[in-house]
C-alpha positions in Angstrom: -0.1 0.2 0.0 1.3 3.6 -1.2 0.8 6.8 1.2 2.9 9.6 -0.4 2.6 13.3 0.3 4.8 15.0 -2.6 5.0 18.7 -2.7 3.0 19.5 -5.3 0.0 16.5 -3.9 -1.0 13.8 -2.3 -1.1 10.5 -4.1 -3.0 7.6 -2.5 -3.7 4.1 -2.9 -1.7 1.2 -5.3 -2.2 2.1 -8.6 -2.2 -1.4 -9.7 -5.7 -2.2 -7.9 -6.3 1.4 -8.8 -6.4 0.6 -12.2 -7.4 -2.8 -12.5 -11.0 -2.3 -10.6 -11.1 0.7 -13.4 -10.1 -1.5 -16.6 -13.2 -4.3 -15.1 -15.6 -1.4 -15.5 -14.7 -0.4 -19.0 -14.8 -4.3 -19.9 -18.1 -5.0 -17.9 -19.9 -1.6 -20.1 -18.1 -2.4 -23.1 -19.7 -6.1 -23.0 -23.0 -4.4 -21.9 -23.0 -1.3 -24.8 -22.0 -4.3 -27.4 -25.1 -7.1 -26.6 -27.6 -3.8 -26.3 -26.2 -2.4 -30.3 -27.0 -5.0 -31.8 -30.8 -3.7 -31.7 -29.8 -0.2 -32.6 -31.7 -0.5 -36.3 -33.5 2.9 -36.9 -33.3 6.3 -35.4 -35.5 5.6 -33.0 -33.4 2.9 -31.8 -29.9 5.5 -31.7 -31.6 8.2 -30.4 -34.6 6.8 -27.9 -33.5 3.3 -27.1 -36.5 2.4 -29.2 -38.7 3.7 -26.4 -38.5 0.1 -24.9 -37.4 1.3 -21.4 -39.5 0.4 -18.3 -40.4 3.9 -15.9 -38.2 1.9 -13.4 -35.4 1.3 -16.3 -35.6 5.1 -17.2 -36.0 6.4 -13.5 -32.8 4.9 -12.5 -31.0 6.1 -15.5 -32.3 9.9 -15.4 -31.1 9.7 -12.0 -27.7 8.3 -13.4 -27.7 11.2 -16.4 -28.2 14.3 -13.1 -25.7 12.5 -10.7 -22.3 13.6 -12.6 -19.1 14.2 -11.4 -20.3 17.6 -10.2 -22.5 15.3 -7.5 -19.8 13.0 -6.2 -16.8 14.7 -6.6 -17.4 18.0 -6.7 -20.3 18.4 -4.1 -18.1 16.3 -2.2 -15.2 18.7 -2.4 -17.4 22.0 -1.7 -18.8 20.9 1.9 -15.2 19.1 2.8 -13.9 23.2 2.0 -16.5 25.6 2.5 -19.1 23.8 4.6 -22.5 24.9 4.4 -21.8 26.8 1.5 -21.1 24.0 -0.7 -24.1 22.3 1.0 -25.9 24.5 -1.2 -25.3 23.3 -4.7 -27.0 19.7 -3.1 -30.1 22.0 -2.0 -30.1 23.8 -5.8 -29.9 20.4 -7.5 -32.9 18.6 -6.1 -34.8 21.5 -5.6 -34.5 22.0 -9.9 -35.4 18.8 -10.4 -38.6 19.7 -8.8 -38.8 22.5 -10.8 -38.1 20.3 -13.9 -40.4 17.9 -12.4 -43.3 20.2 -12.4 -42.5 22.8 -15.6 -41.9 20.7 -18.5 -40.7 17.1 -17.7 -43.5 15.0 -19.5 -44.9 18.4 -20.9 -41.8 18.0 -23.4 -41.9 14.2 -23.7 -46.0 14.5 -24.8 -45.3 16.9 -27.6 -41.9 15.9 -29.0 -40.1 13.1 -30.8 -35.9 13.0 -30.4 -35.1 16.1 -29.1 -36.1 19.5 -27.3 -36.3 21.2 -30.5 -39.1 18.7 -32.0 -41.1 20.8 -29.0 -39.8 24.8 -29.8 -40.7 24.0 -33.5 -43.6 22.7 -33.0 -46.0 26.0 -33.9 -42.9 28.2 -35.6 -41.2 28.4 -38.5 -38.9 25.2 -38.4 -35.5 26.2 -39.9 -34.1 29.2 -37.5 -35.7 27.6 -34.5 -34.4 24.1 -34.8 -31.2 25.9 -35.8 -31.0 27.7 -32.4 -32.3 25.0 -30.4 -29.6 22.7 -32.1 -27.0 25.6 -31.6 -27.9 25.7 -27.6 -27.6 22.4 -27.1 -24.3 21.9 -28.3 -23.2 25.0 -25.7 -24.6 23.7 -22.9 -23.8 19.5 -23.5 -20.2 21.7 -24.2 -19.6 23.1 -21.1 -20.9 20.2 -19.1 -18.1 18.3 -20.7 -15.8 20.4 -19.5 -17.0 19.8 -15.6 -17.2 15.6 -16.3 -13.6 16.4 -17.9 -11.6 18.3 -15.2 -13.1 15.4 -13.1 -11.7 12.6 -14.7 -7.7 14.2 -15.3 -7.5 15.2 -11.0 -9.2 11.7 -10.4 -6.4 9.7 -12.2 -3.6 12.1 -12.0 -4.4 11.2 -7.5 -5.3 7.5 -8.3 -1.7 6.4 -10.4 0.4 8.3 -8.5 1.7 11.0 -10.9 1.8 14.3 -10.9 2.4 16.9 -14.3 -0.5 18.4 -16.4 1.2 16.2 -19.3 0.0 13.0 -17.7 -3.4 15.2 -16.7 -4.0 16.0 -20.3 -3.8 12.4 -21.7 -6.4 10.9 -19.5 -8.6 13.4 -20.3 -8.0 12.4 -24.0 -8.7 8.5 -23.1 -11.6 9.6 -21.1 -12.8 11.9 -24.1 -11.9 8.2 -26.7 -14.4 6.1 -24.2 -16.8 8.7 -24.5 -16.8 8.4 -28.4 -17.1 4.5 -28.6 -19.6 4.2 -25.7 -21.9 6.6 -28.3 -20.6 5.6 -32.0 -21.7 1.6 -30.5 -24.3 1.9 -28.1 -26.5 5.1 -29.4 -29.0 5.9 -26.6 -30.0 2.2 -25.8 -26.0 1.3 -24.6 -25.4 4.3 -22.9 -29.2 4.0 -21.0 -27.3 0.6 -19.6 -24.4 2.6 -18.9 -26.2 4.7 -17.2 -28.2 1.9 -15.2 -25.2 0.4 -13.7 -23.0 3.4 -12.8 -26.4 4.6 -10.9 -26.7 1.7 -8.8 -23.0 1.5 -7.9 -22.9 5.3 -7.1 -25.4 5.2 -4.6 -24.3 1.4 -3.2 -21.0 3.1 -3.5 -22.1 6.4 -2.1 -24.0 4.9 1.0 -21.1 2.5 2.4 -19.1 5.6 2.4 -21.6 7.4 4.3 -22.9 5.0 6.9 -18.9 4.4 7.3 -18.7 8.0 8.4 -21.4 7.8 10.4 -20.4 5.0 12.3 -17.2 6.7 12.8 -18.7 9.4 14.8 -20.8 6.9 16.8 -24.1 7.3 14.0 -24.2 10.7 16.0 -25.0 13.4 12.9 -24.1 16.4 15.1 -20.9 14.7 16.4 -20.2 14.9 13.0 -20.4 18.0 12.3 -18.9 19.4 15.8 -15.5 16.8 14.7 -15.2 18.1 11.1 -15.4 22.0 12.6 -13.0 21.1 15.0 -10.2 20.3 12.5 -11.5 22.6 9.6 -8.8 25.9 9.5 -12.2 27.9 9.1 -13.5 26.4 12.7 -16.9 27.3 13.5 -17.6 29.1 10.6 -17.9 25.7 8.4 -21.1 25.0 9.9 -22.7 28.4 9.2 -23.4 30.3 6.2 -21.6 32.6 4.3 -17.7 31.0 4.8 -17.8 31.5 0.4 -20.7 33.8 -0.6 -21.0 35.9 2.8 -18.0 37.4 3.1 -18.9 40.1 0.7 -21.5 41.6 -1.1 -19.9 40.4 -4.4 -20.3 36.9 -2.9 -24.0 37.5 -1.8 -24.8 38.7 -5.6 -22.7 35.5 -6.6 -25.0 33.0 -4.2 -27.7 33.9 -5.7 -26.9 34.4 -9.5 -26.0 30.4 -8.4 -28.9 30.1 -6.5 -30.8 30.7 -9.6 -29.1 29.1 -12.3 -29.3 25.5 -10.4 -32.7 25.6 -9.5 -33.8 26.8 -12.4 -31.4 25.1 -15.4 -31.9 21.8 -15.1 -35.7 22.3 -16.6 -33.4 23.9 -20.0 -30.9 20.4 -20.0 -30.8 18.9 -23.4 -29.3 16.0 -21.9 -31.9 15.5 -18.6 -35.5 16.4 -21.2 -34.3 14.1 -23.7 -34.4 11.1 -21.6 -38.1 11.1 -21.7 -38.6 9.9 -24.9 -37.1 6.7 -24.4 -40.0 5.5 -22.6 -43.0 3.4 -24.1 -45.9 6.4 -22.4 -46.1 9.3 -20.7 -47.6 6.8 -17.5 -43.9 5.5 -17.6 -42.3 8.9 -17.9 -44.2 9.6 -15.1 -43.5 7.1 -13.1 -39.7 7.3 -14.3 -39.7 10.7 -12.7 -40.8 9.0 -9.2 -37.9 6.7 -9.1 -35.3 9.3 -9.9 -36.8 11.6 -7.8 -36.3 9.7 -4.7 -32.7 8.3 -6.0 -31.7 12.0 -6.6 -32.9 12.7 -3.0 -31.4 9.8 -1.4 -28.0 10.7 -2.6 -28.0 14.1 -2.1 -28.4 13.8 1.6 -25.2 11.0 1.1 -23.3 14.1 0.0 -23.7 16.1 3.2 -22.3 13.4 5.5 -19.4 12.6 2.8 -18.2 16.6 2.9 -18.3 17.2 6.2 -16.5 13.5 6.4 -14.0 14.3 4.3 -13.5 17.8 6.2 -13.2 15.8 9.7 -10.9 12.8 8.2 -9.0 14.0 5.6 -8.7 17.8 6.1 -9.2 19.9 3.8 -5.7 21.2 3.6 -4.8 17.7 2.3 -7.6 17.9 -0.1 -6.4 21.1 -1.8 -3.1 19.9 -1.8 -3.9 16.7 -3.6 -4.4 16.4 -8.1 -8.1 17.7 -9.1 -8.1 19.8 -5.4 -11.7 20.3 -4.1 -12.5 16.9 -6.3 -10.3 14.2 -4.5 -12.4 15.3 -1.4 -14.6 11.6 -2.1 -11.8 9.7 -3.2 -9.1 10.7 -0.7 -12.0 10.2 2.1 -12.2 6.2 0.8 -8.7 5.7 0.9 -9.0 6.9 4.6 -11.9 4.7 5.5 -10.8 1.4 3.6 -7.8 1.7 2.3 -6.6 0.8 -1.9 -9.1 -1.8 -2.1 -12.5 0.3 -1.0 -10.1 3.6 -3.0 -10.3 1.6 -5.7 -14.3 0.6 -5.8 -15.0 4.1 -5.5 -12.6 5.9 -8.0 -14.2 3.2 -10.5 -17.2 4.6 -9.6 -16.7 8.0 -9.9 -15.0 6.9 -13.8 -18.3 5.2 -14.4 -19.9 8.2 -13.4 -18.0 10.3 -15.7 -18.0 8.3 -18.3 -22.0 7.5 -18.5 -22.4 10.9 -18.2 -20.4 12.2 -21.0 -21.8 9.4 -23.4 -25.8 10.7 -22.0 -24.3 14.4 -23.0 -22.2 13.4 -26.8 -25.4 11.3 -27.5 -28.3 14.3 -27.2 -25.6 16.9 -28.6 -25.4 15.0 -32.0 -28.8 14.1 -32.1 -29.8 17.4 -31.7 -27.1 18.4 -34.8 -28.1 15.1 -36.6 -31.9 15.7 -36.2 -32.4 19.1 -36.0 -30.0 20.8 -38.0 -28.7 18.2 -40.6 -32.4 16.2 -41.0 -34.8 19.1 -40.9 -33.0 22.5 -42.2 -30.4 21.2 -44.2 -32.6 18.0 -45.7 -36.2 19.6 -45.1 -37.2 16.0 -43.5 -36.6 14.4 -47.2 -33.2 12.5 -45.3 -32.7 7.9 -44.9 -32.6 7.6 -41.2 -29.6 5.5 -41.5 -27.6 9.0 -43.0 -29.3 10.6 -40.2 -27.6 8.3 -37.7 -24.3 8.3 -40.2 -24.0 12.1 -39.4 -25.0 11.6 -35.7 -21.9 9.3 -35.2 -19.6 11.8 -37.1 -20.9 14.7 -34.7 -20.2 12.5 -31.4 -16.9 12.2 -33.0 -16.4 15.9 -33.2 -17.7 16.7 -29.9 -15.6 14.9 -28.4 -11.7 16.4 -29.9 -13.4 19.4 -28.8 -14.6 18.3 -25.6 -10.7 16.5 -24.6 -9.3 20.5 -25.6 -11.8 21.9 -23.3 -11.7 19.9 -20.6 -7.4 20.2 -20.6 -8.1 24.0 -20.0 -10.5 23.2 -17.5 -8.8 21.1 -15.3 -8.2 22.2 -11.9 -12.0 23.9 -11.6 -14.0 22.9 -9.1 -16.7 20.5 -11.8 -19.2 21.6 -9.3 -19.0 24.9 -10.3 -18.5 24.5 -14.0 -21.6 22.0 -14.1 -23.0 25.3 -12.2 -22.0 27.5 -15.6 -23.5 25.1 -17.4 -26.5 25.4 -16.1 -26.7 28.9 -16.3 -26.3 28.9 -19.8 -29.2 25.9 -19.8 -32.0 28.6 -17.3 -30.5 31.6 -20.2 -31.2 30.0 -23.4 -33.8 27.2 -23.1 -35.9 27.9 -20.2 -37.8 31.0 -21.8 -37.8 29.2 -25.0 -39.6 26.4 -23.5 -41.8 27.8 -20.6 -42.9 30.8 -23.7 -43.9 27.9 -26.1 -45.8 25.5 -23.9 -47.5 28.2 -22.1 -47.7 31.4 -24.0 -50.1 31.6 -27.2 -48.8 34.6 -28.5 -45.4 33.4 -28.8 -43.8 33.4 -31.9 -40.3 32.7 -34.2 -39.0 36.3 -33.4 -39.6 35.4 -29.5 -37.4 32.1 -29.8 -34.7 32.8 -31.9 -34.4 36.4 -29.3 -34.4 34.5 -26.3 -32.4 31.9 -27.2 -29.6 33.6 -28.9 -30.0 36.5 -26.9 -29.7 34.6 -23.3 -27.2 32.4 -24.7 -24.5 35.5 -25.9 -25.3 37.0 -22.7 -24.5 34.0 -20.5 -21.2 33.0 -23.0 -20.0 37.1 -22.5 -20.4 37.1 -18.8 -18.7 34.3 -18.6 -16.2 34.7 -20.6 -15.1 38.2 -19.0 -15.8 37.1 -15.4 -13.4 35.9 -12.9 -14.4 32.3 -14.0 -11.8 33.0 -17.5 -9.3 35.3 -15.9 -8.0 37.4 -12.8 -9.0 35.2 -10.1 -6.4 34.9 -7.6 -6.2 33.1 -4.5 -4.9 33.9 -0.9 -1.9 32.0 -2.1 -1.5 34.6 -5.7 -2.0 31.5 -7.1 -4.3 32.4 -10.3 -8.1 30.0 -9.7 -9.3 31.1 -13.3 -9.1 29.0 -16.3 -6.4 31.4 -17.9 -3.1 30.3 -15.0 -1.2 33.3 -15.5 -1.9 36.1 -13.0 -0.2 38.9 -15.3 -3.3 38.3 -17.8 -6.4 39.7 -16.4 -9.6 41.2 -19.1 -12.4 40.5 -16.9 -15.1 42.8 -16.4 -18.3 41.1 -14.5 -18.0 40.4 -11.3 -19.7 37.7 -10.7 -18.5 33.7 -11.2 -21.9 32.7 -12.4 -23.4 34.7 -14.9 -26.9 33.6 -13.5 -28.6 36.5 -11.8 -27.9 38.5 -15.4 -28.8 36.5 -18.1 -31.7 34.3 -16.6 -34.1 37.6 -16.9 -32.2 39.1 -20.3 -33.5 35.6 -21.6 -36.8 36.2 -20.2 -37.1 40.3 -21.2 -36.0 39.2 -25.4 -38.5 36.7 -25.8 -41.2 38.5 -24.4 -39.6 42.1 -26.2 -39.3 39.6 -29.8 -42.9 38.9 -29.5 -44.3 41.2 -29.0 -42.6 43.9 -31.4 -43.2 41.0 -33.7 -46.4 41.4 -36.5 -46.1 37.0 -36.9 -49.4 35.3 -35.5 -49.2 31.8 -34.6 -51.5 29.1 -35.5 -54.3 29.6 -33.4 -55.4 25.7 -34.2 -51.2 24.3 -33.9 -51.2 26.0 -30.3 -54.5 23.9 -29.7 -53.1 21.0 -30.7 -49.9 21.5 -28.5 -51.9 22.0 -25.4 -53.9 19.8 -25.5 -50.9 17.2 -27.0 -48.7 18.4 -24.1 -51.1 17.9 -20.9 -52.7 15.0 -22.0 -51.0 12.9 -23.9 -53.2 12.4 -26.8 -52.0 11.7 -29.7 -48.6 11.9 -29.0 -47.7 8.2 -29.4 -49.3 8.8 -33.2 -46.5 11.3 -33.3 -43.7 10.1 -31.9 -43.9 6.7 -34.5 -44.0 8.9 -37.5 
């Protein structure tokens, strides 16, 4: 067993054990993907798994899609280092799922076929709306992919006992290649089964660690909190609001911005919404939601124990010294509890999390380009299913390569924080258009385009000129931004998350574009959409076509 502390980080466990368990998982999931790919004959098979999954299976898969590296690695690390403020990520992600459930999930499933753009273009001009929706889907997926790649790089550096950006970059590339292979071979059917396996492993692994941590504290949660505060550099403030987001007026605004992005973002995440097309009926869609919400809720309770457990048993200083920094809290806690074997298992679960989520994101983004832009905009719907799937697979390769490059730049960022950026973009560009399309009869094409492009552009510009990209320096003088050169600073937007500005802009532009346009939508088409979305009447027939 190796336990080694270096000046540049902390490496734990046996690299041989860690990589062996990881390779076993990859082999098993690839076998599952290969088996599932045998029945990929049509576009519906590739995009929606042939709509053959039950509500329970899809609910577990949704939980697997939603519980990303941000949930396991990022939130545990955030709680371990900033305590109460870190747990706000768990609260935000869970409440966000309720918003998605109540406002959009079943309605989108009843109205669309394969993608979010099917719904947005239902009663509007097909070409421009589908193009805008596909661009938005690609951008949101890219930001989400950055988070998964960042988690992968730091995790493997920690597990293999190596240092240096070169190795971390290589690891990110390997994850990207595996992701591409899963999507090319398995399609939605294969990635769904990977999500199911990953969700079961993740929840069982987190549950085991939670019980283990509580047993070390005498099964007394209050004692656990007290022990964590006693060893933390922050002391008792670890258990109080404000350690990260209450220090200044700017950080308080940043917290509000983060909360808006988290709570509203899920309802605009294309890869989560697309999962509702994999079940055969609206009834099964509702059933899948019940399963998902229970699994997600239980898991986020686990993160509270894991985060404070890492603060107590590992320590914030050791966590921040490790490769991946805060993202290493859960693996380091696993090593502290059960040595190299538990570390290897939990690391494999973390990798399962990353691979499954990136595969789901990639298939969503590639389906959006192939189905919305290629098939319905460029080919005007006159395209064979085989050609459409071929374009989707080519797109998946391109997306994977772009994600690898982006992940290399973002590798030292907290993954929960990076996912919050994806949520902000989704809430700014997609959510206003989705809600207006479903509930506002007057809504028209100009409103949709202004909302999507305006919200998307605002969010991206504010992120580029925020401290996330340049100009953020820690107490030790080291850069905390994606651009690590402290001499480069072009930020002028003071907040890390743009949601407080970009989300209202998306809603405002959607309203403004609509009322300034002379376009009058079809009352019959809106009535058809309303009835179908609320009752499911006619949805199954539309899906088959």
